[in-house]
Residue frames as qw, qx, qy, qz and C-alpha x, y, z in Angstrom:
[[0.565, 0.071, -0.473, -0.672, 43.85, -21.84, -54.33],
 [0.471, -0.082, -0.877, 0.047, 43.82, -25.19, -52.53],
 [0.037, -0.192, -0.650, 0.734, 42.67, -23.49, -49.31],
 [0.413, 0.173, -0.028, -0.894, 39.85, -21.68, -51.13],
 [0.591, 0.030, -0.679, -0.434, 38.68, -24.91, -52.77],
 [0.361, -0.127, -0.864, 0.327, 38.78, -26.78, -49.45],
 [0.131, 0.185, 0.442, -0.868, 36.81, -23.99, -47.76],
 [0.533, 0.129, -0.282, -0.787, 34.17, -24.04, -50.50],
 [0.583, -0.008, -0.790, -0.190, 33.91, -27.84, -50.38],
 [0.166, -0.122, -0.781, 0.589, 33.60, -27.73, -46.58],
 [0.346, 0.197, 0.211, -0.893, 30.70, -25.29, -46.88],
 [0.602, 0.111, -0.539, -0.578, 29.12, -27.42, -49.61],
 [0.433, -0.036, -0.889, 0.145, 29.47, -30.46, -47.35],
 [0.031, 0.177, 0.627, -0.758, 27.87, -28.65, -44.41],
 [0.490, 0.175, -0.092, -0.849, 24.98, -27.49, -46.61],
 [0.599, 0.056, -0.727, -0.330, 24.45, -31.07, -47.79],
 [0.258, -0.103, -0.852, 0.444, 24.47, -32.26, -44.17],
 [0.231, 0.174, 0.350, -0.891, 21.91, -29.59, -43.30],
 [0.609, 0.165, -0.294, -0.718, 19.53, -30.43, -46.15],
 [0.518, 0.068, -0.848, -0.083, 20.06, -34.15, -45.74],
 [0.102, -0.125, -0.791, 0.590, 19.22, -34.01, -42.04],
 [0.372, 0.195, 0.181, -0.889, 16.20, -31.81, -42.68],
 [0.643, 0.143, -0.481, -0.578, 14.72, -34.13, -45.33],
 [0.410, 0.008, -0.898, 0.157, 15.43, -37.19, -43.25],
 [0.084, 0.159, 0.628, -0.757, 13.55, -35.56, -40.37],
 [0.500, 0.176, -0.095, -0.843, 10.62, -34.55, -42.59],
 [0.625, 0.073, -0.699, -0.340, 10.17, -38.10, -43.81],
 [0.329, -0.042, -0.858, 0.391, 10.54, -39.59, -40.35],
 [0.204, 0.133, 0.450, -0.859, 8.11, -37.18, -38.69],
 [0.586, 0.103, -0.310, -0.741, 5.45, -37.83, -41.33],
 [0.615, -0.017, -0.783, -0.097, 5.64, -41.57, -40.70],
 [0.196, -0.055, -0.748, 0.632, 5.76, -41.13, -36.91],
 [0.358, 0.096, 0.227, -0.901, 2.63, -38.98, -36.92],
 [0.628, 0.023, -0.570, -0.528, 0.86, -41.59, -38.98],
 [0.580, -0.139, -0.784, 0.170, 1.34, -43.89, -35.99],
 [0.446, -0.784, -0.264, -0.341, -0.18, -41.30, -33.59],
 [0.673, -0.211, -0.331, 0.627, 2.98, -40.44, -31.65],
 [0.156, -0.933, -0.253, 0.201, 2.91, -37.14, -29.74],
 [0.350, 0.887, -0.157, 0.258, 5.01, -34.08, -30.61],
 [0.407, -0.777, 0.467, -0.116, 7.19, -34.47, -27.52],
 [0.826, -0.156, 0.528, 0.117, 8.03, -38.09, -28.28],
 [0.713, 0.647, 0.152, 0.223, 8.57, -37.27, -31.97],
 [0.083, 0.931, -0.296, 0.200, 11.03, -34.59, -30.89],
 [0.554, -0.611, 0.559, -0.080, 12.82, -36.97, -28.52],
 [0.776, -0.017, 0.619, 0.123, 13.03, -39.84, -31.01],
 [0.679, 0.541, 0.407, 0.286, 12.51, -39.42, -34.78],
 [0.214, 0.958, -0.030, 0.191, 13.50, -35.75, -34.99],
 [0.446, -0.786, 0.423, 0.065, 16.37, -36.12, -32.52],
 [0.784, -0.068, 0.545, 0.290, 17.71, -39.17, -34.34],
 [0.600, 0.680, 0.317, 0.277, 17.31, -37.51, -37.72],
 [0.092, 0.971, -0.136, 0.174, 19.02, -34.26, -36.75],
 [0.572, -0.646, 0.491, 0.121, 21.86, -36.26, -35.17],
 [0.897, 0.274, 0.296, 0.180, 22.58, -38.12, -38.41],
 [0.423, 0.849, -0.217, 0.232, 24.93, -35.37, -39.70],
 [0.345, -0.728, 0.564, -0.181, 27.08, -35.89, -36.59],
 [0.864, -0.089, 0.495, -0.020, 26.89, -39.66, -37.13],
 [0.782, 0.594, 0.101, 0.160, 27.84, -39.36, -40.80],
 [0.181, 0.880, -0.366, 0.243, 30.73, -37.00, -40.03],
 [0.541, -0.590, 0.576, -0.167, 31.96, -39.24, -37.20],
 [0.915, 0.119, 0.381, 0.054, 31.86, -42.43, -39.29],
 [0.628, 0.743, -0.066, 0.225, 33.77, -40.62, -42.03],
 [0.012, 0.829, -0.458, 0.322, 36.38, -39.54, -39.45],
 [0.901, -0.381, 0.178, -0.103, 36.65, -42.93, -37.67],
 [0.919, 0.072, 0.030, 0.387, 40.15, -44.29, -37.20],
 [0.586, 0.242, -0.015, 0.773, 42.73, -41.83, -38.51],
 [0.015, -0.429, 0.020, -0.903, 40.85, -38.66, -37.53],
 [0.448, -0.493, -0.738, 0.108, 39.27, -39.77, -34.24],
 [0.212, -0.257, -0.324, 0.885, 39.96, -36.35, -32.65],
 [0.246, -0.126, -0.335, -0.901, 37.32, -34.92, -34.97],
 [0.496, -0.403, -0.738, -0.219, 34.76, -37.40, -33.59],
 [0.427, -0.442, -0.566, 0.549, 35.33, -36.34, -29.98],
 [0.087, -0.189, -0.034, 0.978, 35.39, -32.64, -30.84],
 [0.283, -0.222, -0.565, -0.742, 32.30, -32.96, -33.04],
 [0.483, -0.484, -0.727, -0.061, 30.22, -34.66, -30.35],
 [0.360, -0.470, -0.429, 0.683, 31.23, -32.40, -27.45],
 [0.049, -0.129, 0.160, 0.977, 31.00, -29.29, -29.63],
 [0.301, -0.326, -0.653, -0.613, 27.59, -30.32, -31.01],
 [0.439, -0.553, -0.688, 0.169, 26.18, -30.90, -27.52],
 [0.255, -0.424, -0.224, 0.840, 27.41, -27.49, -26.40],
 [0.068, 0.002, -0.396, -0.916, 26.10, -25.87, -29.60],
 [0.283, -0.443, -0.789, -0.316, 22.71, -27.56, -29.23],
 [0.348, -0.689, -0.536, 0.341, 22.12, -25.90, -25.87],
 [0.278, -0.502, -0.022, 0.819, 24.06, -22.65, -26.26],
 [0.023, 0.131, -0.473, -0.871, 23.30, -21.88, -29.90],
 [0.228, -0.316, -0.788, -0.477, 20.07, -23.72, -30.70],
 [0.326, -0.661, -0.655, 0.166, 18.09, -23.38, -27.45],
 [0.272, -0.440, -0.133, 0.845, 19.66, -19.97, -26.85],
 [0.056, 0.038, -0.421, -0.905, 18.60, -18.54, -30.21],
 [0.283, -0.425, -0.786, -0.348, 15.21, -20.29, -30.12],
 [0.331, -0.615, -0.590, 0.405, 14.44, -18.90, -26.64],
 [0.129, -0.319, 0.034, 0.938, 15.35, -15.40, -27.80],
 [0.184, -0.154, -0.606, -0.758, 12.84, -15.70, -30.65],
 [0.655, -0.423, -0.297, -0.550, 10.04, -17.21, -28.52],
 [0.352, -0.446, 0.683, -0.459, 10.14, -18.15, -24.80],
 [0.511, 0.094, -0.826, -0.217, 10.03, -21.95, -24.64],
 [0.715, -0.328, 0.286, -0.547, 7.38, -23.67, -22.54],
 [0.390, 0.298, -0.871, 0.007, 8.67, -27.06, -21.46],
 [0.818, -0.381, -0.318, -0.292, 6.73, -29.90, -19.85],
 [0.369, -0.709, 0.527, -0.289, 8.10, -30.43, -16.34],
 [0.961, -0.068, 0.266, -0.040, 8.12, -34.17, -17.00],
 [0.732, 0.593, -0.157, 0.296, 10.87, -33.52, -19.56],
 [0.024, 0.779, -0.439, 0.446, 12.92, -31.61, -17.01],
 [0.672, -0.480, 0.461, -0.325, 12.45, -34.29, -14.36],
 [0.926, 0.022, 0.377, 0.014, 13.19, -37.32, -16.56],
 [0.788, 0.547, 0.089, 0.269, 14.91, -36.64, -19.87],
 [0.136, 0.891, -0.319, 0.293, 17.31, -33.88, -18.75],
 [0.605, -0.585, 0.530, -0.105, 18.68, -36.09, -15.92],
 [0.916, 0.176, 0.327, 0.149, 19.16, -38.86, -18.51],
 [0.529, 0.793, -0.085, 0.291, 21.09, -36.40, -20.71],
 [0.198, -0.830, 0.454, -0.257, 23.26, -35.42, -17.73],
 [0.845, -0.304, 0.435, -0.062, 23.72, -39.07, -16.76],
 [0.880, 0.359, 0.178, 0.256, 25.10, -40.12, -20.16],
 [0.260, 0.881, -0.240, 0.314, 27.36, -37.03, -20.13],
 [0.464, -0.690, 0.519, -0.197, 28.90, -38.13, -16.82],
 [0.935, 0.012, 0.350, 0.050, 29.18, -41.68, -18.18],
 [0.676, 0.682, -0.057, 0.274, 31.24, -40.34, -21.10],
 [0.063, -0.847, 0.430, -0.306, 33.56, -38.55, -18.66],
 [0.747, -0.430, 0.489, -0.137, 34.02, -41.73, -16.58],
 [0.923, 0.261, 0.246, 0.139, 34.82, -43.84, -19.64],
 [0.486, 0.810, -0.149, 0.293, 37.42, -41.24, -20.69],
 [0.521, -0.811, 0.266, -0.019, 39.46, -41.40, -17.48],
 [0.819, -0.215, 0.416, 0.331, 41.91, -43.96, -18.91],
 [0.092, -0.592, 0.405, 0.691, 42.70, -41.63, -21.83],
 [0.131, 0.106, -0.797, -0.580, 40.81, -43.62, -24.44],
 [0.736, 0.164, 0.274, -0.597, 37.31, -44.56, -25.50],
 [0.189, -0.267, 0.912, 0.247, 37.98, -48.14, -26.52],
 [0.396, -0.065, -0.740, -0.540, 35.98, -50.53, -28.66],
 [0.316, -0.348, -0.853, 0.228, 34.54, -52.01, -25.46],
 [0.021, 0.376, 0.342, -0.861, 33.52, -48.53, -24.28],
 [0.314, 0.130, -0.422, -0.841, 31.81, -48.02, -27.62],
 [0.405, -0.217, -0.859, -0.225, 29.89, -51.28, -27.19],
 [0.193, -0.390, -0.693, 0.574, 28.86, -50.19, -23.68],
 [0.167, 0.309, 0.039, -0.936, 27.55, -46.88, -25.02],
 [0.407, 0.013, -0.639, -0.653, 25.62, -48.69, -27.75],
 [0.324, -0.316, -0.881, 0.139, 24.13, -50.99, -25.10],
 [0.021, -0.400, -0.433, 0.807, 23.04, -47.83, -23.27],
 [0.290, 0.156, -0.362, -0.872, 21.45, -46.68, -26.52],
 [0.383, -0.191, -0.858, -0.283, 19.44, -49.90, -26.57],
 [0.210, -0.425, -0.726, 0.499, 18.18, -49.26, -23.03],
 [0.101, 0.376, 0.106, -0.915, 17.25, -45.67, -23.92],
 [0.314, 0.027, -0.631, -0.709, 15.53, -46.84, -27.11],
 [0.319, -0.343, -0.884, 0.011, 13.44, -49.28, -25.07],
 [0.104, -0.452, -0.499, 0.732, 12.54, -46.49, -22.63],
 [0.203, 0.305, -0.166, -0.916, 11.47, -44.13, -25.41],
 [0.302, -0.115, -0.822, -0.470, 9.54, -46.92, -27.16],
 [0.228, -0.457, -0.811, 0.285, 7.49, -47.52, -24.01],
 [0.004, 0.477, 0.236, -0.847, 6.95, -43.78, -23.67],
 [0.202, 0.136, -0.522, -0.818, 5.90, -43.59, -27.33],
 [0.280, -0.307, -0.883, -0.218, 3.29, -46.32, -26.84],
 [0.156, -0.536, -0.617, 0.554, 1.94, -44.49, -23.80],
 [0.068, 0.418, -0.064, -0.904, 1.81, -41.18, -25.68],
 [0.181, -0.049, -0.751, -0.633, 0.16, -42.90, -28.65],
 [0.217, -0.486, -0.845, 0.053, -2.70, -44.12, -26.46],
 [0.123, -0.587, -0.391, 0.698, -3.11, -40.69, -24.83],
 [0.111, 0.472, -0.223, -0.846, -3.17, -38.88, -28.18],
 [0.304, 0.246, 0.884, 0.256, -5.41, -41.29, -30.09],
 [0.223, 0.795, 0.544, -0.148, -8.31, -38.87, -30.41],
 [0.068, -0.811, 0.126, 0.567, -6.12, -35.85, -31.15],
 [0.110, -0.447, 0.681, 0.570, -4.55, -37.50, -34.18],
 [0.601, 0.361, 0.706, -0.106, -7.60, -39.14, -35.79],
 [0.472, 0.825, 0.047, -0.306, -7.71, -36.58, -38.59],
 [0.040, 0.716, -0.641, -0.276, -4.07, -37.21, -39.51],
 [0.487, -0.098, 0.867, 0.039, -4.63, -40.97, -39.68],
 [0.627, 0.567, 0.484, -0.224, -7.28, -40.53, -42.38],
 [0.240, 0.771, -0.389, -0.443, -4.77, -39.09, -44.86],
 [0.889, 0.377, -0.222, -0.134, -3.69, -41.35, -47.75],
 [0.754, -0.529, 0.368, 0.132, -1.26, -43.87, -46.28],
 [0.849, 0.230, 0.294, 0.373, 0.38, -45.11, -49.50],
 [0.369, 0.817, 0.017, 0.443, 1.26, -41.65, -50.84],
 [0.401, -0.871, 0.231, -0.167, 2.50, -40.62, -47.41],
 [0.837, -0.354, 0.365, 0.204, 4.81, -43.62, -47.06],
 [0.751, 0.449, 0.233, 0.425, 6.13, -43.26, -50.61],
 [0.153, 0.900, -0.062, 0.404, 6.92, -39.57, -50.19],
 [0.561, -0.770, 0.288, -0.098, 8.42, -40.10, -46.75],
 [0.895, -0.107, 0.318, 0.294, 10.59, -42.98, -47.96],
 [0.590, 0.652, 0.118, 0.460, 11.82, -40.77, -50.82],
 [0.122, -0.922, 0.176, -0.322, 12.74, -37.95, -48.45],
 [0.758, -0.558, 0.336, 0.043, 14.55, -40.36, -46.15],
 [0.873, 0.193, 0.263, 0.363, 16.48, -41.90, -49.06],
 [0.387, 0.789, -0.004, 0.478, 17.58, -38.52, -50.45],
 [0.395, -0.866, 0.210, -0.222, 18.49, -37.38, -46.96],
 [0.872, -0.340, 0.295, 0.192, 20.74, -40.41, -46.37],
 [0.747, 0.423, 0.175, 0.482, 22.60, -39.89, -49.68],
 [0.111, 0.882, -0.067, 0.453, 23.17, -36.18, -48.96],
 [0.617, -0.742, 0.244, -0.095, 24.38, -36.99, -45.45],
 [0.912, -0.084, 0.245, 0.319, 26.86, -39.56, -46.74],
 [0.590, 0.549, 0.118, 0.580, 28.38, -37.33, -49.43],
 [0.126, -0.903, 0.039, -0.410, 28.22, -34.22, -47.24],
 [0.761, -0.624, 0.167, 0.067, 30.03, -35.98, -44.39],
 [0.837, 0.067, 0.200, 0.505, 32.94, -37.04, -46.60],
 [0.339, 0.720, 0.100, 0.597, 33.29, -33.54, -48.10],
 [0.363, -0.883, 0.039, -0.296, 33.09, -31.87, -44.70],
 [0.810, -0.526, 0.192, 0.175, 35.56, -34.06, -42.82],
 [0.800, 0.187, 0.198, 0.535, 38.18, -34.41, -45.57],
 [0.308, 0.691, 0.088, 0.648, 38.29, -30.69, -46.35],
 [0.470, -0.856, 0.027, -0.212, 38.05, -29.60, -42.71],
 [0.856, -0.341, 0.148, 0.359, 41.18, -31.65, -42.03],
 [0.601, 0.420, 0.165, 0.660, 42.97, -29.86, -44.89],
 [0.067, -0.851, -0.065, -0.517, 41.94, -26.46, -43.50],
 [0.713, -0.700, 0.029, 0.029, 43.02, -27.43, -39.98],
 [0.819, -0.110, 0.158, 0.541, 46.52, -28.31, -41.20],
 [0.403, 0.602, 0.181, 0.665, 46.79, -25.16, -43.33],
 [0.202, -0.812, 0.012, -0.547, 45.88, -22.83, -40.45],
 [0.270, 0.342, -0.724, 0.534, 47.76, -24.76, -37.79],
 [0.623, -0.309, 0.238, -0.678, 44.59, -25.75, -35.92],
 [0.206, -0.149, 0.959, -0.128, 44.14, -29.11, -34.27],
 [0.307, -0.221, -0.798, -0.469, 41.52, -31.53, -35.57],
 [0.223, -0.469, -0.764, 0.384, 39.84, -31.38, -32.15],
 [0.031, 0.442, 0.166, -0.881, 39.33, -27.60, -32.44],
 [0.264, 0.072, -0.577, -0.770, 37.94, -28.00, -35.96],
 [0.320, -0.323, -0.883, -0.115, 35.56, -30.64, -34.62],
 [0.176, -0.480, -0.602, 0.614, 34.54, -28.47, -31.65],
 [0.093, 0.522, 0.056, -0.846, 33.79, -25.44, -33.79],
 [0.303, 0.308, -0.501, -0.750, 33.38, -25.64, -37.58],
 [0.335, -0.074, -0.897, -0.279, 32.06, -29.20, -37.85],
 [0.071, -0.351, -0.799, 0.483, 30.08, -29.00, -34.59],
 [0.259, 0.441, 0.152, -0.845, 28.27, -25.84, -35.69],
 [0.357, 0.233, -0.613, -0.665, 27.70, -27.22, -39.19],
 [0.330, -0.145, -0.925, -0.118, 26.27, -30.52, -37.99],
 [0.012, -0.403, -0.683, 0.609, 24.09, -28.67, -35.44],
 [0.202, 0.115, -0.252, -0.939, 22.42, -26.62, -38.17],
 [0.394, -0.282, -0.772, -0.412, 19.66, -29.24, -38.68],
 [0.328, -0.472, -0.700, 0.424, 18.82, -28.99, -34.95],
 [0.052, -0.325, -0.134, 0.935, 18.76, -25.20, -35.18],
 [0.279, -0.001, -0.491, -0.825, 16.60, -25.09, -38.29],
 [0.421, -0.323, -0.826, -0.190, 14.25, -27.86, -37.13],
 [0.284, -0.437, -0.633, 0.573, 13.82, -26.41, -33.63],
 [0.051, 0.268, 0.028, -0.962, 13.15, -22.87, -34.84],
 [0.358, -0.098, -0.615, -0.696, 10.64, -24.06, -37.45],
 [0.420, -0.374, -0.825, 0.042, 8.90, -26.28, -34.88],
 [0.208, -0.408, -0.490, 0.741, 8.79, -23.51, -32.26],
 [0.151, 0.160, -0.172, -0.960, 7.48, -20.92, -34.71],
 [0.456, -0.186, -0.682, -0.541, 4.70, -23.36, -35.61],
 [0.607, -0.471, 0.159, -0.620, 3.78, -23.65, -31.95],
 [0.958, -0.101, -0.268, -0.008, 5.43, -27.04, -31.35],
 [0.107, -0.806, 0.511, -0.281, 7.94, -26.11, -28.64],
 [0.844, -0.303, 0.424, -0.124, 7.89, -29.70, -27.40],
 [0.891, 0.396, 0.074, 0.211, 9.43, -30.87, -30.69],
 [0.311, 0.835, -0.279, 0.357, 12.07, -28.14, -30.53],
 [0.362, -0.686, 0.542, -0.325, 13.21, -28.81, -26.96],
 [0.919, -0.101, 0.369, -0.100, 12.75, -32.59, -27.18],
 [0.772, 0.605, -0.112, 0.162, 14.88, -32.52, -30.33],
 [0.140, 0.785, -0.490, 0.352, 17.82, -30.97, -28.48],
 [0.603, -0.477, 0.561, -0.307, 17.65, -33.21, -25.42],
 [0.949, 0.151, 0.272, -0.061, 17.24, -36.33, -27.55],
 [0.648, 0.701, -0.230, 0.191, 20.04, -35.27, -29.91],
 [0.083, -0.748, 0.577, -0.316, 22.48, -34.75, -27.05],
 [0.773, -0.258, 0.541, -0.211, 21.68, -38.21, -25.69],
 [0.904, 0.397, 0.158, 0.031, 22.03, -39.82, -29.13],
 [0.354, 0.840, -0.382, 0.154, 25.27, -37.95, -29.81],
 [0.274, -0.605, 0.708, -0.238, 26.93, -39.65, -26.85],
 [0.745, -0.074, 0.629, -0.209, 25.29, -43.08, -26.87],
 [0.826, 0.482, 0.292, -0.015, 24.94, -43.64, -30.60],
 [0.511, 0.830, -0.187, 0.123, 27.54, -41.50, -32.35],
 [0.143, -0.724, 0.651, -0.178, 30.35, -41.79, -29.81],
 [0.802, -0.133, 0.561, -0.160, 29.39, -45.43, -29.40],
 [0.842, 0.516, 0.145, 0.056, 29.74, -46.10, -33.13],
 [0.304, 0.866, -0.358, 0.170, 32.91, -44.00, -33.42],
 [0.373, -0.610, 0.672, -0.191, 34.61, -45.76, -30.50],
 [0.863, 0.031, 0.490, -0.120, 33.44, -49.22, -31.60],
 [0.758, 0.651, -0.013, 0.022, 34.86, -48.71, -35.10],
 [0.710, 0.430, -0.273, 0.487, 38.41, -47.96, -33.98],
 [0.578, -0.486, -0.346, 0.557, 38.65, -46.30, -30.58],
 [0.115, 0.890, 0.093, 0.432, 38.97, -42.60, -29.76],
 [0.565, -0.010, -0.398, 0.722, 41.95, -41.10, -27.93],
 [0.278, -0.898, -0.309, -0.146, 41.08, -38.61, -25.18],
 [0.448, 0.392, -0.305, 0.743, 43.56, -35.83, -24.32],
 [0.327, -0.378, -0.585, 0.638, 43.79, -34.18, -20.90],
 [0.027, 0.095, -0.022, -0.995, 42.63, -30.83, -22.33],
 [0.314, -0.317, -0.680, -0.582, 39.25, -32.25, -23.31],
 [0.316, -0.455, -0.755, 0.350, 38.03, -32.28, -19.70],
 [0.015, 0.291, 0.143, -0.946, 37.56, -28.52, -19.85],
 [0.367, 0.003, -0.507, -0.780, 35.19, -29.03, -22.78],
 [0.397, -0.310, -0.864, -0.004, 33.45, -31.85, -20.91],
 [0.172, -0.394, -0.558, 0.710, 32.87, -29.49, -17.97],
 [0.197, 0.216, -0.119, -0.949, 31.44, -26.78, -20.24],
 [0.397, -0.138, -0.754, -0.504, 29.14, -29.32, -21.92],
 [0.369, -0.403, -0.804, 0.234, 27.79, -30.40, -18.51],
 [0.071, -0.345, -0.320, 0.880, 27.43, -26.80, -17.26],
 [0.299, 0.058, -0.381, -0.873, 25.38, -25.88, -20.34],
 [0.454, -0.260, -0.811, -0.261, 23.19, -28.95, -19.79],
 [0.296, -0.373, -0.688, 0.547, 22.73, -28.13, -16.09],
 [0.069, 0.109, 0.036, -0.991, 21.55, -24.64, -17.02],
 [0.401, -0.240, -0.624, -0.626, 18.35, -26.18, -18.42],
 [0.412, -0.397, -0.783, 0.246, 17.37, -27.25, -14.90],
 [0.030, -0.109, -0.248, 0.962, 16.88, -23.57, -14.06],
 [0.435, -0.104, -0.357, -0.820, 13.55, -23.84, -15.86],
 [0.282, -0.169, -0.938, 0.107, 12.39, -26.61, -13.49],
 [0.038, 0.370, 0.600, -0.708, 10.32, -24.29, -11.30],
 [0.345, 0.477, 0.040, -0.808, 8.62, -22.25, -14.03],
 [0.675, 0.322, 0.657, 0.094, 8.64, -24.71, -16.94],
 [0.451, 0.884, 0.124, 0.017, 9.76, -21.87, -19.23],
 [0.639, -0.141, 0.186, 0.733, 13.10, -21.12, -20.87],
 [0.143, 0.920, 0.278, -0.235, 12.72, -17.35, -21.28],
 [0.515, 0.809, -0.045, 0.282, 14.51, -14.71, -23.35],
 [0.245, -0.867, 0.416, -0.124, 16.95, -13.70, -20.55],
 [0.765, -0.295, 0.565, 0.095, 18.17, -17.28, -20.32],
 [0.781, 0.524, 0.276, 0.197, 18.29, -17.53, -24.13],
 [0.231, 0.928, -0.213, 0.202, 20.49, -14.42, -24.26],
 [0.486, -0.694, 0.527, -0.061, 22.73, -15.78, -21.51],
 [0.864, 0.015, 0.486, 0.131, 23.14, -19.14, -23.29],
 [0.658, 0.707, 0.123, 0.228, 23.93, -17.47, -26.63],
 [0.005, 0.920, -0.347, 0.182, 26.49, -15.08, -25.09],
 [0.675, -0.495, 0.547, -0.012, 28.04, -17.99, -23.20],
 [0.871, 0.256, 0.380, 0.178, 28.34, -19.99, -26.40],
 [0.459, 0.851, -0.074, 0.243, 29.94, -17.14, -28.35],
 [0.285, -0.827, 0.465, -0.138, 32.43, -16.67, -25.49],
 [0.835, -0.201, 0.509, 0.063, 33.21, -20.39, -25.57],
 [0.778, 0.555, 0.191, 0.224, 33.90, -20.24, -29.33],
 [0.191, 0.920, -0.250, 0.235, 36.24, -17.26, -28.94],
 [0.515, -0.662, 0.538, -0.088, 38.18, -18.89, -26.12],
 [0.896, 0.058, 0.431, 0.090, 38.43, -22.17, -28.07],
 [0.669, 0.699, 0.062, 0.246, 39.83, -20.46, -31.15],
 [0.210, 0.851, -0.277, 0.393, 42.31, -18.20, -29.39],
 [0.722, -0.638, 0.260, -0.056, 43.52, -20.27, -26.44]]
């Protein structure tokens, strides 16, 4: 009975994370568009930050005693974002990607991934490592802010109609969505982490594996839902920018916060997962020549991700 209750509460927690992230994103995007920021920058910033908040909430809830969940959650989420989210999205509709994204943002994503590996060499992500990652977040935030201002100027005419909408009602509604989203994320994170730990112990699974699989997939659901909705509405830039931005935030912000709060131990076996995370990220560079992530690549990414899950569970 205890296992069944824990499983139900874990699912409830994941659903709350999903809805909380989605509403937080909706409120953030509405405000961002009011300030005439382009779809690509919205995807890289507001949407990416918003859809990463479930990972942040889960990691803060796991800080200290359950630090293995933090590491597993972040690595697993980054793998899921490319393998599951971009894979499934590309199967539905081939994704056209601006080559500027491939030349600038994807190398940044790869760079912070390698930085995480380097900081892990001593077997621990210490408080100082966390502060370093958060400093990197500040640099990236400054970079995206400058890009946002540039995009705002370029898209001034395109967004004139949106600016004319009622500002007060927009801000009130958006603030409400953001507030509800934060509450759901907080409660959902506690339910998910606490009950996932119970399930891990009952089935003899390590907390790292639970983080890599169950929690990683659950906290990646906002990215999946947001990206698919954006792509189906013809905003592929939001969908792809969301994933790239989320993977960068997962390492710089979420791992930074998790490590700063109490340190994160890094086992030798995690380097295999690091390598897979980087390989999945590198696969996006295949689209550099054409600027399109097509269905064949989407199928390959999805199959690769399913294979990774099976190996992780049964190794």
